C-alpha positions, 0 to 999 in steps of 0.5 A: 365288312359288308355283306356285298363286300364279303360276297364279292371277296368270296365268290371269285375264289370259291369259283377259282378253287372249284376250277382247280384241276386238283381240287379233292372234290371227293374228299371234301364231300366226304368231310361234308358227308356227301356221296363222293359220286356226287361230289362235284355236282353238289359243290357246284351247287350253292344251295346243296353245298350250303345245306351240306356245310350246315348239316356237317356243322350241326353234326360237329356241334353235337359231337363236340357237346358229346365230347365235352360232356365225357361221352364217347364218339358215335358218328364217323365224323367224331371218330376222324382223327383230326376232330375236334380241332382239325375238323372245326377248322376245315368246316370253318374254312368250307363255310367261308369258301361257300360264302356261308358267313352266318354258319362261322361263328359257333364253330370258330368259337369252339376252334378258338377255345380248343386252341386256347386250351392247347396253349396256341393263343395266337391261332385262338386270337385269329379265330376270335377275330373271325367269330366277330367279323362274321356277326352283325351287331344287335341282329340276333341275340344268339350271335351277340352271345357268341360275339361276347363269348369271343370277347370274354375268351379274349380276356384269357388270351390277353392274360396269358400271352398278351398285355395285362393292361389290354386285358383289363381293358377288355374285362372292363368293357365286359363289365360295362356290358354286364357280360360274364367274364367267363362267358366263353367257358359255356358250351352254349353261351347265353347272355343274362337278361341284363346284359347289353347287345354286342356292340361290334367292338372291332376286337377292342383292345386285342392283340395282334393274332398274326406276326404281321399285326393283322387279324385273320380275314376272310381272305386269310381263311381262303389262303388256309383252305388253299394250303388245306387243299394242298395238304390233302392232295399230297396226302392223297398222292402219298395214299396212292403210291402206298397202294 
């Protein structure tokens, strides 16, 4: 998917979402660390919305690093009852909704790892596909490492929930490119010096992460965001009724 195609697909959906009368500006803003009083202004400003998403993602990654290292939560985001997986999913959705494609891979990989460790391999595979769809091959070494980490996690997903033959195919692909098969287990994946650049492998040998045999696309994430927003609206209504 080219940048032009991606932008064209995303912007109308974002504008349509923000135009909805029930869009929960205040709640989304709180998730992004924005003053609820400025929510609508910030979320309608592309630059400010992107900056807020980027800050929240960095806060999420730092808090998740603390969690994985056994340190206690020290921020409001880390104390969120949906942290880490639900918060990560929401941030991925926000990054896609606001066309911040470059902010997707790190968080989507963390979400995929959590889903795999929880036994939800179908969801894990969906987010692995989204990681790789968000990275342009050979453009950035750090992104290459994240894409290969997703490919290495795919081996584990396939071994448990897919085809052993496909798992072997992906494992051979990793070996051929001098990529460690356990790269996904690193919190901050780094490729060895002799590893080759990410080839954009179109999820080589992957299992269909959805029952309709389609991988998760940017449009699918918009569908998820719409569902998330509807759920948030219902929660708000329930809270209002309880009050």
